[in-house]
PyMOL Python script that loads the backbone (N, CA, C, O; Angstrom):
from pymol import cmd

cmd.read_pdbstr("""\
ATOM      1  N   UNK A   1     -32.238  39.676 -21.276  1.00  0.00           N
ATOM      2  CA  UNK A   1     -31.918  40.793 -21.198  1.00  0.00           C
ATOM      3  C   UNK A   1     -30.433  41.087 -20.690  1.00  0.00           C
ATOM      4  O   UNK A   1     -30.641  40.858 -19.499  1.00  0.00           O
ATOM      5  N   UNK A   2     -29.283  41.381 -20.740  1.00  0.00           N
ATOM      6  CA  UNK A   2     -28.130  40.880 -20.232  1.00  0.00           C
ATOM      7  C   UNK A   2     -27.851  42.078 -18.716  1.00  0.00           C
ATOM      8  O   UNK A   2     -27.868  43.307 -18.768  1.00  0.00           O
ATOM      9  N   UNK A   3     -27.665  41.400 -17.757  1.00  0.00           N
ATOM     10  CA  UNK A   3     -27.486  42.268 -16.340  1.00  0.00           C
ATOM     11  C   UNK A   3     -26.045  42.202 -16.358  1.00  0.00           C
ATOM     12  O   UNK A   3     -25.346  41.296 -16.812  1.00  0.00           O
ATOM     13  N   UNK A   4     -25.584  43.616 -15.633  1.00  0.00           N
ATOM     14  CA  UNK A   4     -24.345  43.573 -14.820  1.00  0.00           C
ATOM     15  C   UNK A   4     -24.418  43.526 -13.509  1.00  0.00           C
ATOM     16  O   UNK A   4     -25.522  43.817 -13.049  1.00  0.00           O
ATOM     17  N   UNK A   5     -23.659  43.275 -12.824  1.00  0.00           N
ATOM     18  CA  UNK A   5     -23.640  42.881 -11.147  1.00  0.00           C
ATOM     19  C   UNK A   5     -22.858  43.783 -10.396  1.00  0.00           C
ATOM     20  O   UNK A   5     -21.867  43.190  -9.970  1.00  0.00           O
ATOM     21  N   UNK A   6     -22.891  45.210  -9.984  1.00  0.00           N
ATOM     22  CA  UNK A   6     -21.855  46.071  -9.462  1.00  0.00           C
ATOM     23  C   UNK A   6     -22.392  45.834  -7.732  1.00  0.00           C
ATOM     24  O   UNK A   6     -23.547  45.767  -7.309  1.00  0.00           O
ATOM     25  N   UNK A   7     -21.323  45.761  -7.110  1.00  0.00           N
ATOM     26  CA  UNK A   7     -21.536  45.439  -5.927  1.00  0.00           C
ATOM     27  C   UNK A   7     -22.785  44.812  -5.523  1.00  0.00           C
ATOM     28  O   UNK A   7     -23.255  45.733  -4.856  1.00  0.00           O
ATOM     29  N   UNK A   8     -23.481  44.056  -5.480  1.00  0.00           N
ATOM     30  CA  UNK A   8     -24.682  43.230  -5.598  1.00  0.00           C
ATOM     31  C   UNK A   8     -25.775  43.652  -6.200  1.00  0.00           C
ATOM     32  O   UNK A   8     -26.857  43.073  -6.113  1.00  0.00           O
ATOM     33  N   UNK A   9     -25.468  45.179  -7.157  1.00  0.00           N
ATOM     34  CA  UNK A   9     -26.616  46.062  -7.515  1.00  0.00           C
ATOM     35  C   UNK A   9     -27.053  45.715  -8.819  1.00  0.00           C
ATOM     36  O   UNK A   9     -26.487  46.451  -9.627  1.00  0.00           O
ATOM     37  N   UNK A  10     -27.842  44.883  -9.389  1.00  0.00           N
ATOM     38  CA  UNK A  10     -28.137  44.535 -10.477  1.00  0.00           C
ATOM     39  C   UNK A  10     -28.234  45.740 -11.385  1.00  0.00           C
ATOM     40  O   UNK A  10     -28.662  46.761 -10.847  1.00  0.00           O
ATOM     41  N   UNK A  11     -27.884  45.811 -12.784  1.00  0.00           N
ATOM     42  CA  UNK A  11     -27.441  46.408 -13.933  1.00  0.00           C
ATOM     43  C   UNK A  11     -28.100  46.086 -14.753  1.00  0.00           C
ATOM     44  O   UNK A  11     -27.677  44.950 -14.966  1.00  0.00           O
ATOM     45  N   UNK A  12     -29.138  46.304 -15.645  1.00  0.00           N
ATOM     46  CA  UNK A  12     -29.678  45.643 -16.894  1.00  0.00           C
ATOM     47  C   UNK A  12     -29.497  46.774 -17.608  1.00  0.00           C
ATOM     48  O   UNK A  12     -29.589  47.929 -17.194  1.00  0.00           O
ATOM     49  N   UNK A  13     -29.142  46.268 -19.086  1.00  0.00           N
ATOM     50  CA  UNK A  13     -28.692  46.067 -19.977  1.00  0.00           C
ATOM     51  C   UNK A  13     -29.388  46.300 -21.273  1.00  0.00           C
ATOM     52  O   UNK A  13     -29.161  45.189 -21.753  1.00  0.00           O
ATOM     53  N   UNK A  14     -30.137  46.980 -22.291  1.00  0.00           N
ATOM     54  CA  UNK A  14     -30.934  47.207 -22.873  1.00  0.00           C
ATOM     55  C   UNK A  14     -30.397  45.839 -24.356  1.00  0.00           C
ATOM     56  O   UNK A  14     -29.176  45.692 -24.318  1.00  0.00           O
ATOM     57  N   UNK A  15     -30.744  45.382 -24.940  1.00  0.00           N
ATOM     58  CA  UNK A  15     -30.119  44.661 -25.849  1.00  0.00           C
ATOM     59  C   UNK A  15     -29.230  45.532 -26.696  1.00  0.00           C
ATOM     60  O   UNK A  15     -29.490  46.735 -26.683  1.00  0.00           O
ATOM     61  N   UNK A  16     -28.354  45.168 -27.335  1.00  0.00           N
ATOM     62  CA  UNK A  16     -26.886  45.419 -27.812  1.00  0.00           C
ATOM     63  C   UNK A  16     -26.691  47.144 -27.141  1.00  0.00           C
ATOM     64  O   UNK A  16     -26.211  48.103 -27.745  1.00  0.00           O
ATOM     65  N   UNK A  17     -27.225  47.114 -25.755  1.00  0.00           N
ATOM     66  CA  UNK A  17     -26.327  48.059 -25.386  1.00  0.00           C
ATOM     67  C   UNK A  17     -24.921  48.277 -25.181  1.00  0.00           C
ATOM     68  O   UNK A  17     -24.457  47.139 -25.105  1.00  0.00           O
ATOM     69  N   UNK A  18     -23.881  49.197 -25.034  1.00  0.00           N
ATOM     70  CA  UNK A  18     -22.748  48.905 -24.530  1.00  0.00           C
ATOM     71  C   UNK A  18     -22.355  49.904 -23.478  1.00  0.00           C
ATOM     72  O   UNK A  18     -22.498  51.125 -23.558  1.00  0.00           O
ATOM     73  N   UNK A  19     -21.844  49.224 -22.486  1.00  0.00           N
ATOM     74  CA  UNK A  19     -21.454  50.204 -21.231  1.00  0.00           C
ATOM     75  C   UNK A  19     -19.970  50.005 -20.542  1.00  0.00           C
ATOM     76  O   UNK A  19     -19.760  49.050 -19.795  1.00  0.00           O
ATOM     77  N   UNK A  20     -19.215  50.735 -20.774  1.00  0.00           N
ATOM     78  CA  UNK A  20     -18.001  50.322 -19.561  1.00  0.00           C
ATOM     79  C   UNK A  20     -18.020  50.284 -18.158  1.00  0.00           C
ATOM     80  O   UNK A  20     -18.885  51.017 -17.680  1.00  0.00           O
ATOM     81  N   UNK A  21     -17.446  49.761 -17.473  1.00  0.00           N
ATOM     82  CA  UNK A  21     -17.446  49.451 -16.117  1.00  0.00           C
ATOM     83  C   UNK A  21     -17.667  50.785 -15.590  1.00  0.00           C
ATOM     84  O   UNK A  21     -18.787  50.915 -15.096  1.00  0.00           O
ATOM     85  N   UNK A  22     -16.768  52.033 -15.542  1.00  0.00           N
ATOM     86  CA  UNK A  22     -17.503  52.950 -15.056  1.00  0.00           C
ATOM     87  C   UNK A  22     -19.003  53.586 -15.570  1.00  0.00           C
ATOM     88  O   UNK A  22     -19.633  54.193 -14.704  1.00  0.00           O
ATOM     89  N   UNK A  23     -19.527  53.497 -16.745  1.00  0.00           N
ATOM     90  CA  UNK A  23     -20.911  53.789 -16.546  1.00  0.00           C
ATOM     91  C   UNK A  23     -21.703  52.624 -15.708  1.00  0.00           C
ATOM     92  O   UNK A  23     -22.395  52.970 -14.751  1.00  0.00           O
ATOM     93  N   UNK A  24     -21.617  51.473 -16.008  1.00  0.00           N
ATOM     94  CA  UNK A  24     -22.450  50.765 -15.455  1.00  0.00           C
ATOM     95  C   UNK A  24     -22.287  50.878 -13.917  1.00  0.00           C
ATOM     96  O   UNK A  24     -23.366  50.821 -13.326  1.00  0.00           O
ATOM     97  N   UNK A  25     -21.283  51.012 -13.192  1.00  0.00           N
ATOM     98  CA  UNK A  25     -21.254  51.609 -12.008  1.00  0.00           C
ATOM     99  C   UNK A  25     -22.342  52.441 -11.337  1.00  0.00           C
ATOM    100  O   UNK A  25     -23.128  52.364 -10.393  1.00  0.00           O
ATOM    101  N   UNK A  26     -21.771  53.771 -12.888  1.00  0.00           N
ATOM    102  CA  UNK A  26     -22.410  55.147 -12.498  1.00  0.00           C
ATOM    103  C   UNK A  26     -24.092  54.525 -12.138  1.00  0.00           C
ATOM    104  O   UNK A  26     -24.634  54.910 -11.103  1.00  0.00           O
ATOM    105  N   UNK A  27     -24.681  53.743 -12.901  1.00  0.00           N
ATOM    106  CA  UNK A  27     -26.221  53.613 -13.346  1.00  0.00           C
ATOM    107  C   UNK A  27     -26.645  52.934 -12.087  1.00  0.00           C
ATOM    108  O   UNK A  27     -27.769  53.065 -11.604  1.00  0.00           O
ATOM    109  N   UNK A  28     -25.397  51.974 -11.419  1.00  0.00           N
ATOM    110  CA  UNK A  28     -25.946  51.269  -9.945  1.00  0.00           C
ATOM    111  C   UNK A  28     -25.825  52.599  -8.729  1.00  0.00           C
ATOM    112  O   UNK A  28     -26.357  52.435  -7.631  1.00  0.00           O
ATOM    113  N   UNK A  29     -25.283  53.544  -8.964  1.00  0.00           N
ATOM    114  CA  UNK A  29     -24.839  54.444  -7.475  1.00  0.00           C
ATOM    115  C   UNK A  29     -23.891  54.391  -7.098  1.00  0.00           C
ATOM    116  O   UNK A  29     -23.659  54.963  -6.033  1.00  0.00           O
ATOM    117  N   UNK A  30     -22.711  53.575  -7.877  1.00  0.00           N
ATOM    118  CA  UNK A  30     -21.702  53.435  -7.221  1.00  0.00           C
ATOM    119  C   UNK A  30     -20.615  54.080  -8.141  1.00  0.00           C
ATOM    120  O   UNK A  30     -20.253  53.580  -9.207  1.00  0.00           O
ATOM    121  N   UNK A  31     -20.080  55.376  -7.553  1.00  0.00           N
ATOM    122  CA  UNK A  31     -18.560  55.905  -8.105  1.00  0.00           C
ATOM    123  C   UNK A  31     -17.185  55.034  -8.407  1.00  0.00           C
ATOM    124  O   UNK A  31     -16.746  54.391  -7.454  1.00  0.00           O
ATOM    125  N   UNK A  32     -16.631  54.981  -9.387  1.00  0.00           N
ATOM    126  CA  UNK A  32     -15.306  54.563  -9.463  1.00  0.00           C
ATOM    127  C   UNK A  32     -14.534  55.653 -10.187  1.00  0.00           C
ATOM    128  O   UNK A  32     -14.811  56.167 -11.271  1.00  0.00           O
ATOM    129  N   UNK A  33     -13.390  55.936  -9.282  1.00  0.00           N
ATOM    130  CA  UNK A  33     -12.315  57.057  -9.535  1.00  0.00           C
ATOM    131  C   UNK A  33     -11.906  57.193 -10.765  1.00  0.00           C
ATOM    132  O   UNK A  33     -11.237  56.264 -11.218  1.00  0.00           O
ATOM    133  N   UNK A  34     -12.122  58.092 -11.432  1.00  0.00           N
ATOM    134  CA  UNK A  34     -11.241  57.642 -13.137  1.00  0.00           C
ATOM    135  C   UNK A  34     -10.939  59.372 -13.119  1.00  0.00           C
ATOM    136  O   UNK A  34     -11.425  60.312 -12.488  1.00  0.00           O
ATOM    137  N   UNK A  35      -9.835  59.229 -14.200  1.00  0.00           N
ATOM    138  CA  UNK A  35      -9.063  60.427 -14.311  1.00  0.00           C
ATOM    139  C   UNK A  35      -9.297  60.897 -15.672  1.00  0.00           C
ATOM    140  O   UNK A  35      -9.539  62.085 -15.885  1.00  0.00           O
ATOM    141  N   UNK A  36      -9.216  59.736 -16.923  1.00  0.00           N
ATOM    142  CA  UNK A  36      -8.518  59.916 -18.364  1.00  0.00           C
ATOM    143  C   UNK A  36      -9.974  59.685 -19.178  1.00  0.00           C
ATOM    144  O   UNK A  36     -10.086  60.140 -20.316  1.00  0.00           O
ATOM    145  N   UNK A  37     -11.060  58.972 -18.558  1.00  0.00           N
ATOM    146  CA  UNK A  37     -12.532  58.816 -19.126  1.00  0.00           C
ATOM    147  C   UNK A  37     -13.559  59.979 -19.162  1.00  0.00           C
ATOM    148  O   UNK A  37     -13.664  60.796 -18.247  1.00  0.00           O
ATOM    149  N   UNK A  38     -14.325  59.989 -20.319  1.00  0.00           N
ATOM    150  CA  UNK A  38     -15.464  60.918 -20.509  1.00  0.00           C
ATOM    151  C   UNK A  38     -15.955  60.678 -21.711  1.00  0.00           C
ATOM    152  O   UNK A  38     -15.540  60.553 -22.863  1.00  0.00           O
ATOM    153  N   UNK A  39     -17.015  60.645 -21.096  1.00  0.00           N
ATOM    154  CA  UNK A  39     -18.141  60.142 -22.629  1.00  0.00           C
ATOM    155  C   UNK A  39     -18.558  60.559 -23.670  1.00  0.00           C
ATOM    156  O   UNK A  39     -19.547  60.254 -24.336  1.00  0.00           O
ATOM    157  N   UNK A  40     -17.355  61.661 -23.881  1.00  0.00           N
ATOM    158  CA  UNK A  40     -17.473  62.764 -25.296  1.00  0.00           C
ATOM    159  C   UNK A  40     -15.923  62.071 -26.100  1.00  0.00           C
ATOM    160  O   UNK A  40     -15.659  62.188 -27.297  1.00  0.00           O
ATOM    161  N   UNK A  41     -15.097  61.383 -25.096  1.00  0.00           N
ATOM    162  CA  UNK A  41     -13.918  61.375 -25.660  1.00  0.00           C
ATOM    163  C   UNK A  41     -13.649  59.345 -26.180  1.00  0.00           C
ATOM    164  O   UNK A  41     -14.445  58.504 -25.763  1.00  0.00           O
ATOM    165  N   UNK A  42     -12.695  59.039 -26.895  1.00  0.00           N
ATOM    166  CA  UNK A  42     -12.270  57.965 -27.001  1.00  0.00           C
ATOM    167  C   UNK A  42     -11.478  57.565 -25.883  1.00  0.00           C
ATOM    168  O   UNK A  42     -10.684  58.320 -25.322  1.00  0.00           O
ATOM    169  N   UNK A  43     -11.714  56.259 -25.525  1.00  0.00           N
ATOM    170  CA  UNK A  43     -11.026  55.483 -24.537  1.00  0.00           C
ATOM    171  C   UNK A  43      -9.149  55.493 -24.531  1.00  0.00           C
ATOM    172  O   UNK A  43      -8.365  54.779 -25.156  1.00  0.00           O
ATOM    173  N   UNK A  44      -8.933  56.471 -23.677  1.00  0.00           N
ATOM    174  CA  UNK A  44      -7.204  56.391 -23.489  1.00  0.00           C
ATOM    175  C   UNK A  44      -6.877  54.990 -22.804  1.00  0.00           C
ATOM    176  O   UNK A  44      -6.412  53.993 -23.357  1.00  0.00           O
ATOM    177  N   UNK A  45      -7.223  55.150 -21.496  1.00  0.00           N
ATOM    178  CA  UNK A  45      -6.758  54.139 -20.675  1.00  0.00           C
ATOM    179  C   UNK A  45      -5.307  54.168 -19.826  1.00  0.00           C
ATOM    180  O   UNK A  45      -4.750  53.298 -19.157  1.00  0.00           O
ATOM    181  N   UNK A  46      -5.014  55.282 -20.087  1.00  0.00           N
ATOM    182  CA  UNK A  46      -3.270  55.513 -19.783  1.00  0.00           C
ATOM    183  C   UNK A  46      -3.017  55.471 -18.077  1.00  0.00           C
ATOM    184  O   UNK A  46      -2.137  54.839 -17.493  1.00  0.00           O
ATOM    185  N   UNK A  47      -4.071  56.347 -17.478  1.00  0.00           N
ATOM    186  CA  UNK A  47      -3.488  56.442 -16.136  1.00  0.00           C
ATOM    187  C   UNK A  47      -4.104  55.621 -15.503  1.00  0.00           C
ATOM    188  O   UNK A  47      -3.878  55.800 -14.306  1.00  0.00           O
ATOM    189  N   UNK A  48      -4.894  54.653 -15.704  1.00  0.00           N
ATOM    190  CA  UNK A  48      -5.172  53.077 -15.012  1.00  0.00           C
ATOM    191  C   UNK A  48      -5.568  53.293 -13.325  1.00  0.00           C
ATOM    192  O   UNK A  48      -5.420  52.551 -12.354  1.00  0.00           O
ATOM    193  N   UNK A  49      -6.071  54.505 -13.462  1.00  0.00           N
ATOM    194  CA  UNK A  49      -6.700  54.905 -11.734  1.00  0.00           C
ATOM    195  C   UNK A  49      -8.114  54.026 -11.702  1.00  0.00           C
ATOM    196  O   UNK A  49      -8.577  53.766 -10.592  1.00  0.00           O
ATOM    197  N   UNK A  50      -8.701  53.638 -12.700  1.00  0.00           N
ATOM    198  CA  UNK A  50     -10.087  53.323 -12.859  1.00  0.00           C
ATOM    199  C   UNK A  50     -10.179  51.523 -12.898  1.00  0.00           C
ATOM    200  O   UNK A  50     -11.215  50.909 -13.153  1.00  0.00           O
ATOM    201  N   UNK A  51      -8.919  50.925 -12.601  1.00  0.00           N
ATOM    202  CA  UNK A  51      -9.005  49.481 -12.527  1.00  0.00           C
ATOM    203  C   UNK A  51     -10.145  48.797 -11.329  1.00  0.00           C
ATOM    204  O   UNK A  51     -10.273  49.060 -10.133  1.00  0.00           O
ATOM    205  N   UNK A  52     -10.949  47.731 -12.299  1.00  0.00           N
ATOM    206  CA  UNK A  52     -11.965  47.246 -11.258  1.00  0.00           C
ATOM    207  C   UNK A  52     -11.644  45.625 -11.166  1.00  0.00           C
ATOM    208  O   UNK A  52     -11.070  45.105 -12.122  1.00  0.00           O
ATOM    209  N   UNK A  53     -12.020  44.812 -10.001  1.00  0.00           N
ATOM    210  CA  UNK A  53     -12.136  43.169 -10.139  1.00  0.00           C
ATOM    211  C   UNK A  53     -13.371  43.043 -11.108  1.00  0.00           C
ATOM    212  O   UNK A  53     -14.289  43.863 -11.144  1.00  0.00           O
ATOM    213  N   UNK A  54     -13.260  41.704 -12.033  1.00  0.00           N
ATOM    214  CA  UNK A  54     -14.245  41.316 -12.568  1.00  0.00           C
ATOM    215  C   UNK A  54     -14.486  39.793 -12.486  1.00  0.00           C
ATOM    216  O   UNK A  54     -13.641  38.914 -12.316  1.00  0.00           O
ATOM    217  N   UNK A  55     -15.673  39.684 -12.626  1.00  0.00           N
ATOM    218  CA  UNK A  55     -15.871  37.959 -12.302  1.00  0.00           C
ATOM    219  C   UNK A  55     -17.161  37.772 -13.187  1.00  0.00           C
ATOM    220  O   UNK A  55     -17.792  38.744 -13.603  1.00  0.00           O
ATOM    221  N   UNK A  56     -17.616  36.109 -13.523  1.00  0.00           N
ATOM    222  CA  UNK A  56     -18.232  35.538 -14.010  1.00  0.00           C
ATOM    223  C   UNK A  56     -19.273  34.996 -13.155  1.00  0.00           C
ATOM    224  O   UNK A  56     -18.689  34.120 -12.516  1.00  0.00           O
ATOM    225  N   UNK A  57     -20.384  35.021 -12.814  1.00  0.00           N
ATOM    226  CA  UNK A  57     -21.475  34.584 -11.920  1.00  0.00           C
ATOM    227  C   UNK A  57     -21.857  33.187 -12.582  1.00  0.00           C
ATOM    228  O   UNK A  57     -22.606  33.068 -13.551  1.00  0.00           O
ATOM    229  N   UNK A  58     -21.395  32.430 -12.088  1.00  0.00           N
ATOM    230  CA  UNK A  58     -21.635  30.654 -12.363  1.00  0.00           C
ATOM    231  C   UNK A  58     -23.511  30.293 -12.097  1.00  0.00           C
ATOM    232  O   UNK A  58     -24.219  31.070 -11.458  1.00  0.00           O
ATOM    233  N   UNK A  59     -23.972  29.168 -12.643  1.00  0.00           N
ATOM    234  CA  UNK A  59     -25.281  29.133 -12.414  1.00  0.00           C
ATOM    235  C   UNK A  59     -25.800  28.760 -10.933  1.00  0.00           C
ATOM    236  O   UNK A  59     -26.934  28.897 -10.475  1.00  0.00           O
ATOM    237  N   UNK A  60     -24.548  28.208 -10.272  1.00  0.00           N
ATOM    238  CA  UNK A  60     -24.837  27.870  -8.723  1.00  0.00           C
ATOM    239  C   UNK A  60     -25.023  29.241  -7.649  1.00  0.00           C
ATOM    240  O   UNK A  60     -25.407  29.220  -6.480  1.00  0.00           O
ATOM    241  N   UNK A  61     -24.462  30.837  -8.780  1.00  0.00           N
ATOM    242  CA  UNK A  61     -24.613  31.531  -7.762  1.00  0.00           C
ATOM    243  C   UNK A  61     -23.390  32.191  -7.333  1.00  0.00           C
ATOM    244  O   UNK A  61     -23.332  33.298  -6.799  1.00  0.00           O
ATOM    245  N   UNK A  62     -22.230  31.271  -7.664  1.00  0.00           N
ATOM    246  CA  UNK A  62     -21.025  31.534  -7.052  1.00  0.00           C
ATOM    247  C   UNK A  62     -20.296  32.909  -8.316  1.00  0.00           C
ATOM    248  O   UNK A  62     -20.767  33.232  -9.407  1.00  0.00           O
ATOM    249  N   UNK A  63     -19.239  33.363  -7.726  1.00  0.00           N
ATOM    250  CA  UNK A  63     -18.660  34.006  -8.577  1.00  0.00           C
ATOM    251  C   UNK A  63     -17.041  34.035  -8.809  1.00  0.00           C
ATOM    252  O   UNK A  63     -16.242  34.310  -7.914  1.00  0.00           O
ATOM    253  N   UNK A  64     -16.676  33.696 -10.195  1.00  0.00           N
ATOM    254  CA  UNK A  64     -15.407  33.501 -10.514  1.00  0.00           C
ATOM    255  C   UNK A  64     -14.735  34.667 -10.819  1.00  0.00           C
ATOM    256  O   UNK A  64     -15.163  35.362 -11.741  1.00  0.00           O
ATOM    257  N   UNK A  65     -13.671  35.027 -10.145  1.00  0.00           N
ATOM    258  CA  UNK A  65     -13.292  35.958 -10.250  1.00  0.00           C
ATOM    259  C   UNK A  65     -11.868  36.199 -11.416  1.00  0.00           C
ATOM    260  O   UNK A  65     -10.966  35.464 -11.015  1.00  0.00           O
ATOM    261  N   UNK A  66     -11.583  36.691 -12.221  1.00  0.00           N
ATOM    262  CA  UNK A  66     -10.605  37.020 -12.871  1.00  0.00           C
ATOM    263  C   UNK A  66      -9.258  37.424 -12.283  1.00  0.00           C
ATOM    264  O   UNK A  66      -9.184  38.307 -11.428  1.00  0.00           O
ATOM    265  N   UNK A  67      -8.006  36.656 -12.831  1.00  0.00           N
ATOM    266  CA  UNK A  67      -7.293  36.412 -11.937  1.00  0.00           C
ATOM    267  C   UNK A  67      -6.506  38.272 -12.123  1.00  0.00           C
ATOM    268  O   UNK A  67      -5.596  38.436 -11.311  1.00  0.00           O
ATOM    269  N   UNK A  68      -6.734  39.317 -12.888  1.00  0.00           N
ATOM    270  CA  UNK A  68      -6.154  40.416 -12.829  1.00  0.00           C
ATOM    271  C   UNK A  68      -7.281  41.241 -12.452  1.00  0.00           C
ATOM    272  O   UNK A  68      -8.411  40.787 -12.272  1.00  0.00           O
ATOM    273  N   UNK A  69      -6.953  42.489 -12.333  1.00  0.00           N
ATOM    274  CA  UNK A  69      -8.009  43.438 -12.175  1.00  0.00           C
ATOM    275  C   UNK A  69      -8.123  43.929 -13.655  1.00  0.00           C
ATOM    276  O   UNK A  69      -7.401  43.399 -14.499  1.00  0.00           O
ATOM    277  N   UNK A  70      -9.033  44.959 -14.020  1.00  0.00           N
ATOM    278  CA  UNK A  70      -9.443  45.118 -15.450  1.00  0.00           C
ATOM    279  C   UNK A  70      -9.231  46.776 -15.389  1.00  0.00           C
ATOM    280  O   UNK A  70      -9.449  47.464 -16.386  1.00  0.00           O
TER     281      UNK A  70
END
""", "prot")
cmd.dss("prot")
cmd.show_as("cartoon", "prot")
cmd.util.cbc("prot")
cmd.orient("prot")
């Protein structure tokens, strides 16, 4: 089962479940300020308020952060 880590809080996803960063953070109890996103609407991404840092967890436990916010 895929797992997303938000501020050191693991969020497990069901197989084939698709969440964006805002939804995964909400499930972890973390609020990401957002303006243009709503679950009933298509993704607009025009305001750029909800930018977050994203990284990949390596087998040794370290996290390699991507060079830009997403």
